N, C-alpha and C positions, 0 to 999 in steps of 0.2 A: 027599646030594640030602635025605635025613633033617633034615640038620642044616642046610640053608637051609629046609628047609620049615617047622621051628621058630624059625627067627629071623624069618621073617614073619610066623607066627603071634603070636609074639613082639610085634612090631613093631606090626603090625594093632590088638592090642590096648590097647597102650601109646597109641597114639594116639588109637584109639575113649574109652578114658577120660579122656584129655587133654580131645579137644574136648567129651564129655561134661559133664566139670567145666566147660569155658569155657560150655557153651550153658547149665548151669543154671545158672552164677551169671549169665548174660544172662537168663534167664528171672525170675530171681530179684528183677532190678533192672526189670524190665520188669511185675511181676506186679499192680502197681497200674494201667498203661497199658490201651491199646486190646487189646483180643482180637486182635483181626487182625494186630497184631504180635507178638504172642506164638505163633499157630499158625504164621506164616512162619519164627521161630527154630527152630518144633520140626520145620517138616519140612527143612530148609536145614542141621541139625546132623548128622543123616545121612550128607548127601552129604558135607560138610567133613570126615567124621571117614573117608569112604574115600575122597577126592581126597588127606586128609594122609597117610594111609599107602600109597597109589600113589606119591606124590610120594617117599615116605622107600624104596620096593623099587625107585623107578628110581635115587636114589644111591645105595643099595648094590649096586648093579649086579643085581639078581634078574629085572630085567624088560627087555628091549632096547630100545633106543631105538623104535624103529618101532611094539613092541607098545604102549610107555607113549604113544605118542601115539593109538595105537586106545582104549586105557583112557580117557587122561585127557578127549579129543571124546565119547565115550562118558558119563563122569559129568558135563563140563558140560551136554550139552542131558537128561542125567537131572536135574540141578541147575537149568534153565532149567524145565522140565517140574514137577518140585516145587515152585518157585517158584511157578509160575503157578497150579498145583492151590493152594497153601498160601494164595494170595491171594483165589483164588474161594472156597475153605472161609472164610476167615475173612470176606468182606464177608457170604456168607449166616448165617452164626454173629452177628455184630454186628449185621444187619440185625434178625435174629431178635432178639438181645438187645435192641435199640432197641425194637423193637413189643412186646415184656413190660414194658420199663419204660415205654414210652409210656400202654399199657394199667395198669399198678398207679398211676401219677400220677392219671389220668384217672378210677380207684375209686376213688378218694381224695377228688375234689371232684366226681363227675358216675357217674348211673348211666345215663346214652345212650351211646348206642353210639358206639367211639370211631372218630375217623378216622384209621384206621392204614391203611396200605396192605400191601397181601398180598405175596409174592414166596417163590421157594423156599428153605425151609429146614429144617435136619434135622427130624428126627421128632421128638427130645426137644422141641424148642422148639415144635413146629407144635400137638404134644399138651398141654403148658404153658399155650401161645396159647387151644387150646380148650377148657382147663379154669378160664381167666381169664374165657372167655366165658361159659362157662357159669353159673362163679359169680355176674359181672354182673348175667346177666339173671334170676337169682334173689336178687337183694340188690333188682336193679329191681322185681322184683315183689314182695317183702315191703315195700318202702319203698311202693309204689301202696296195698298191702293197710293198713299204718300209715296212711299218708294218708288213705284213705275210711274206717277205722275211726276216725279223730281227727275227720273231716268227722262220721261218723254221731253220734258222741258230743256234737262240739256240737249239732248238729242236735238229739238227742234233748233235753237238756239243757233248750234254746231252747222246743221243743216242750213237755215236760212242763211247765214253766215256766208258760208259756202257759194252758195245758188246766187247770192248779193253780190258776191267778190267779185265772182266771172266778168258779168254784164258791165261792172263797175269798172273794172280793169280795160273792157273792151272801148270804155264810153272815154275812158282816159288816152288809151292809142289813136282814138281817132280824131280826140277832140286834139291832140298833139300834131296829130300828122296834118288836120287843117293849118293850126295855128304856124306848121311850117313850111305850109305849101308843098308838100309832097305828095297831097293826093289830088288826083285831077278832075275824077268825079264826084265833085263836090256835092250835085244835087242826091247821089245815091250812099255815100257816106252821112248825109243828112236823112235821108230815110233808114239808114241801117239804125242810128243816134235815137231816132224817134220811134222804131220797132224796140230798141233795147229799151228804151225809155218805158213803153207799155210794157213790158212784161217784168218789168222790176215792179210798175203801178201794181200789175194784175198780184204780185206777189206778196207784197204790201195789203195790198185787199183782202185777199186770203188768208193772211195771219190778223185784222183787222175782226174780221168775220168771226176765225174761228174763237178769237179772244172774247167777244161778246157771247157767244153759244154756250162760251165754256163758266162765263160769271154769272152771277145768280140772276135766275131769270125776271124778267121788266116783265110787270102787266101789260099785255097785247089786244087790242082789240081783232080778234078774229071773224073769219066771215065762213059761208060755206063755197067752196071750191070745187069746182068741178075738175078731178081729177083726169076726166075722158080729154075736153077741150086741153088744157094744162098739156096732158102729152101729146097733142096734134101740136101747141103753138111748139115745143121744146124741138119738134120731129121737124114741123118747117125750118127754124132756125137752124138748125144744123144739117139740113141738106146738103146746102151748100161747101160745108166743112168735110161733110163723108163723102161728097163726089169729087171734092179736090185729092181727096188720099184715097182715092180709089175703092172705098167703101160703098156696101148698098145698104141705106139706113132703110129699115121697114118698120111701120107702126102697123098693131095688131087692138082691134078695140072690139066690144060685143055688136052683134049685130041689131041689139035692141036700143030703144032711143035713152037707156039707162045712162043717165052724167056721172055716176062713180061720185057722188058730191062727200066729201071730206070736211071735218070744220080747221081751218088753221090759216095760214098767212100765205096768200098765192106768192107773192115775192120769193120767201124761203122755200117754198115747196118748188117754183120752179129753178130755183136756182142748184137745188140738191137733184133733181132729177136732171136739168144739164149738166152735171158734174159728172155724174153717172155718165150718161150718154157721149159726153166726150171724153171722158176716159175711154170708155169703150172703143168708139173710133180711133184714138189712138192706140190702141192696142192691135188693132185687127189689122192684117195683113191685106195689102193691096188684092182688090179679087175676093173678099169677104164679106160675111152682113153681119150686121147688126139689128137686132130685134127689137122692139120696143115695144111690150104687150102689157094693157091693162085690163083687168076683171074682175069680177068681184068674188071674194071667196062663200064657202059654203054657210060659213057662218056669218055671213056679211060684213068680214071687213075688206075694204077696197086693195086690193094687190098691183104693184105695178113693177114690173119686171125688165132688166134690159140683159140679155145673153149678146155676147161679144164670139168671136175668133180668136182668140189671144191665146189658144193654145191647152190653155187652162194655168193653174196655181199649183205652186207644190204644196202638199198637206201639211208641210210644216209654217207657209207663210197665211195658211187661210185666215186663222186666228188675230195675222198683224196685220192684213191689209186696212185698216180702218184707221190704226194708229197713226197720231200725225206725226206728221213729213217721213213717211214710208211708201217707197216707190218701187222696193223689187228689185233695184238694180245697186251694188255694193259702192259703184262710182260715183252716184249718183252726179252725172253729167248733163247739165242742165240744157236745154234744148229749148227753141222757138216756142213751142205749143205746151213745156212738160208742166210747167209750172213748178210748184215747190214742194208735190206732196200732200197738200192739205185738202184736196177738192174731196174726196172718199171720208174723211174724218170731216168737215163739214157737212158734208150729207148724212152722215152717223148723226152731229148735233141737231142740224135740223129735224129728224124723224123723230128722234129719241124724245127732243121740245114739243112734236105733237102726238106723245104718248103711240107714238107707232115701235116699230121693229123694222131693222135692216139686218140683213142676212148677204151672205155669200158661197157658193156652192159651184164645182167642177162639174159640166156637160161634157158633153160627147163635143170635144174640135177650140170649143173655149169654156167661158164660168159665166154664171148667172147671179146680178144682182138682184134680190128683191127686197120690195118694201110692202107691209102690212101696216096700213093705218085706219083706226077705227071710222065706222060711217059717222055721218050729221046726228041718224038719230041715236047715237049711243052719249051725245052730248047735252041733247036737250032734256 
């Protein structure tokens, strides 16, 4: 009996190795074919090995004819089941693979969502499909940002060219008038030229500052800055500007001794707040009021708000207020105090570089620009 069992074991091992070799050769031949065919071959190979071993055992009379038929029918049904499951699995895998291929090809030509039908696919392919979809969304968002930046850059170049061309033409006209001796008020002409040069210098300075904020952030040494004292200084510096424009500039700070300190660069923060206050004064009609309010939020963040009397901003334009070069007027006719439409963009760049947020909303009779900055303790 032991000898028969050893013979059966040896024959089964032999036929398994033979069928495995044949299956490996077939798989090698079909390695560049459809994955479905490969899975079918892989699923049928074990059944073929078992069938060959049983037939050899029948021929060697180790199994009775009745038992052999039972085993053969069992193997036949098992082979059919294996074939069906291999075909189904091959269909799932090949469908998932084709979907992945379509997504990859689509990703190379477009960032729009591909028109790919879903279905039951293995978890690994489903995970790969999800990763490709996430990558597509990230690339699409990056592409949109790149397009927006390019459009903003082109718009900025056009706007700055317009804003610089007008004062340059004025300088040329005044200089030619002085050269030809047709201008009687020479001191007045020189004052006009100096004022024009100052305005052009301001435009260039704004452009340089915006370029610096848009570049890779350099390591800066920052210190604790009292936003309360900063607001008081900005209000004091702009009082004369407000008075000349017929605008009342009010400052509102807490009654306690809280300095409302934040971690940052005092010069940059001063410029951001100055831009907001100057913009509010410029767009508030004579007799109106601009309020500079500093306080602490319930979550500990420091809030600075500038409220003006501009009459409000159209809802469609609220999202564009901080865009480079936006000034809310289609003609963009520059004036002595208007600047190049970079002040709010610079303010946003400064606030975001300090881990803060800046937003604008309409209020009764005007709009409110609000800055939220983390307190000093949040950096320690």
